[in-house]
C-alpha beads as a LAMMPS data file, in Angstrom:
LAMMPS data file: protein, C-alpha beads

84 atoms
83 bonds

1 atom types
1 bond types

-500.0 500.0 xlo xhi
-500.0 500.0 ylo yhi
-500.0 500.0 zlo zhi

Masses

1 110.0

Atoms # bond

1 1 1 0.000 0.000 0.000
2 1 1 1.334 3.416 -0.950
3 1 1 -0.865 5.560 1.287
4 1 1 -2.080 5.425 4.873
5 1 1 -4.000 8.005 6.898
6 1 1 -4.100 10.310 3.837
7 1 1 -0.276 10.334 3.713
8 1 1 1.936 9.019 0.945
9 1 1 4.049 6.315 2.581
10 1 1 5.941 5.054 -0.441
11 1 1 6.559 6.227 -3.990
12 1 1 5.541 3.450 -6.388
13 1 1 8.317 2.207 -8.627
14 1 1 5.911 0.696 -11.160
15 1 1 5.481 3.089 -14.067
16 1 1 1.734 2.419 -14.331
17 1 1 1.037 3.206 -10.668
18 1 1 3.043 6.422 -10.348
19 1 1 0.726 8.646 -12.482
20 1 1 -2.277 7.552 -10.421
21 1 1 -0.581 8.605 -7.191
22 1 1 0.729 11.846 -8.735
23 1 1 -2.729 12.707 -10.081
24 1 1 -4.128 12.396 -6.580
25 1 1 -1.395 14.622 -5.170
26 1 1 -1.979 17.218 -7.897
27 1 1 -5.487 17.588 -6.470
28 1 1 -3.991 19.440 -3.500
29 1 1 -3.290 22.441 -5.754
30 1 1 -5.739 25.071 -6.986
31 1 1 -6.042 25.573 -10.765
32 1 1 -4.836 28.989 -11.883
33 1 1 -2.919 29.712 -8.686
34 1 1 0.864 29.895 -8.674
35 1 1 3.009 29.255 -5.648
36 1 1 6.638 29.586 -4.738
37 1 1 8.764 26.483 -4.742
38 1 1 8.725 26.622 -0.932
39 1 1 4.905 26.850 -0.790
40 1 1 4.496 23.885 -3.107
41 1 1 7.048 21.881 -1.135
42 1 1 5.292 22.760 2.142
43 1 1 1.959 21.575 0.734
44 1 1 3.522 18.308 -0.375
45 1 1 5.301 17.811 2.965
46 1 1 1.875 17.752 4.566
47 1 1 0.876 14.704 2.527
48 1 1 4.134 13.011 1.600
49 1 1 6.393 13.566 4.594
50 1 1 10.092 13.173 3.924
51 1 1 9.504 12.580 0.213
52 1 1 8.101 16.066 -0.462
53 1 1 10.993 17.416 -2.565
54 1 1 11.202 14.189 -4.564
55 1 1 7.424 14.166 -5.087
56 1 1 7.495 17.794 -6.302
57 1 1 10.128 16.823 -8.862
58 1 1 8.021 13.844 -10.020
59 1 1 4.947 16.087 -10.383
60 1 1 6.932 18.448 -12.611
61 1 1 8.708 15.701 -14.572
62 1 1 5.414 13.895 -15.262
63 1 1 3.568 17.056 -16.335
64 1 1 1.190 17.524 -13.389
65 1 1 2.863 20.774 -12.307
66 1 1 4.566 23.427 -14.396
67 1 1 7.610 25.364 -13.299
68 1 1 8.657 28.879 -14.176
69 1 1 11.846 28.925 -16.205
70 1 1 14.691 29.526 -13.783
71 1 1 12.597 28.256 -10.878
72 1 1 10.788 30.360 -8.380
73 1 1 7.100 29.645 -9.128
74 1 1 5.117 26.483 -9.783
75 1 1 1.491 25.936 -10.822
76 1 1 -0.928 23.171 -11.621
77 1 1 -0.897 22.199 -15.302
78 1 1 -4.190 23.351 -16.920
79 1 1 -6.711 20.522 -17.096
80 1 1 -6.799 20.522 -20.897
81 1 1 -2.997 20.051 -20.999
82 1 1 -2.610 17.688 -18.031
83 1 1 -1.499 14.084 -18.437
84 1 1 -4.320 11.537 -18.814

Bonds

1 1 1 2
2 1 2 3
3 1 3 4
4 1 4 5
5 1 5 6
6 1 6 7
7 1 7 8
8 1 8 9
9 1 9 10
10 1 10 11
11 1 11 12
12 1 12 13
13 1 13 14
14 1 14 15
15 1 15 16
16 1 16 17
17 1 17 18
18 1 18 19
19 1 19 20
20 1 20 21
21 1 21 22
22 1 22 23
23 1 23 24
24 1 24 25
25 1 25 26
26 1 26 27
27 1 27 28
28 1 28 29
29 1 29 30
30 1 30 31
31 1 31 32
32 1 32 33
33 1 33 34
34 1 34 35
35 1 35 36
36 1 36 37
37 1 37 38
38 1 38 39
39 1 39 40
40 1 40 41
41 1 41 42
42 1 42 43
43 1 43 44
44 1 44 45
45 1 45 46
46 1 46 47
47 1 47 48
48 1 48 49
49 1 49 50
50 1 50 51
51 1 51 52
52 1 52 53
53 1 53 54
54 1 54 55
55 1 55 56
56 1 56 57
57 1 57 58
58 1 58 59
59 1 59 60
60 1 60 61
61 1 61 62
62 1 62 63
63 1 63 64
64 1 64 65
65 1 65 66
66 1 66 67
67 1 67 68
68 1 68 69
69 1 69 70
70 1 70 71
71 1 71 72
72 1 72 73
73 1 73 74
74 1 74 75
75 1 75 76
76 1 76 77
77 1 77 78
78 1 78 79
79 1 79 80
80 1 80 81
81 1 81 82
82 1 82 83
83 1 83 84
């Protein structure tokens, strides 16, 4: 099991399972709202514990979050451009 008590306990290594978990985590962000890298990391730390920086990177790498060039601000990928 990857979650318990609404917390991510383990990052799935299976390629097919990771997008499902990431999609659920993306739901913690508000469409159209940007946040600093620190704000996004803080939000993720509340649901993924020690893995929060790694999870943020996965969300960006898999297209669930977008990142301002040069860093600084992140935002939820618009629904019409988000991964399936």
